[in-house]
N, C-alpha and C positions, 0 to 999 in steps of 0.2 A: 202189111207194110213194115219195112225195117224201122227200128226205133230211132235211127238217125236220119230218117227221111221225112222231112216236113217242108213241102213246097212253100216258098215265101218270095215276096217282092220286097225290096229294101232300097233305102236311099242312104248313101254315105256322103259326107262333106268334109272339107278341111276347116271350115269355120262358118259362122252365121253369114248368110248371104254370099258365101264363097262358091267354090267349084262344087258341082253336084254330080254324083255318079248314081245311076239307077240300075239295078240288076235284079236277076231272078236266080234262085238257088234251091237246092233240095236240103241244104243243111246250113241254116243261117248263122249259127254260132261259129262253125268252122270257116265259113266264107267271110264273115266280119273279122274274124281273127286274122285271116290272110291279108285283108285290107290293112288292118292295124299293124301288121308286120311288114307292110309295103312289099308283099310278094307278087304283086302284079305291076306291070309297067305303068298303068294309069295311076294306081295308088302311090307308087314311088314318085312319079313325076309331079303329081298335084297334091300329095299328102292327104288324100281323102281317107281318113282313118276314124271318123266319128259316125257312128250309126245314129241317124236322127229320125228315121221313120221305117216301119216295116209292117207288113200285112201277111198273115198266114193264110194258106189256101189248102183245099182238100186234094187237089191234084195239080200236076205241072201245067196242064193245058190251060186251066183257069189262071194260074199264076203268070204264064207267058202272055195271055190275052190282057191281063191287068197291067203288066209291065208296058205293053205297047200303048195302052190307054193313058197311062201316067206320063209316058214320054211325049205324048201328043198334047198334053195339058200343062197346067201350071204346077210344077213340083214344089215351088216355094209356097204356094197357097196350101197345098196338101200338108207340108211340114208345119206351117204356121197354125193350121187348124188343130193339130194334135200335139204339137211340141213347140210352142211359140218361143221358148227360150233356147231352142236348138240344143238341148241337153244330149249328151252322148248316152244312148240307151243300152249300149253293150254291157256295162256293169249290172244294170237291172236285169237284162236278159240272161246273164250268166250267174247272177247272184254273187258277183265278186266286187272288189273295190276298184277294178280297172284292169 
């Protein structure tokens, strides 16, 4: 497996209890950075630039299945269970200050 290939499901938001974007990617750091830079239409329009939840997977099939499951359920409850303050997890993920 490539070193930059790590399937993940993630949730981005613009603020606590705000707009939520759920996605799947093979490179979470790069994808979250794209959201932060507003490089997608959705991110630019709704300012979903805070990574508030993610889950790593062993393969893309399980990540895609999990994304579908999450989209069918309560994303707010999922975030609240692991990140009740809705902290931006990107700095922790990258080991940077933002």
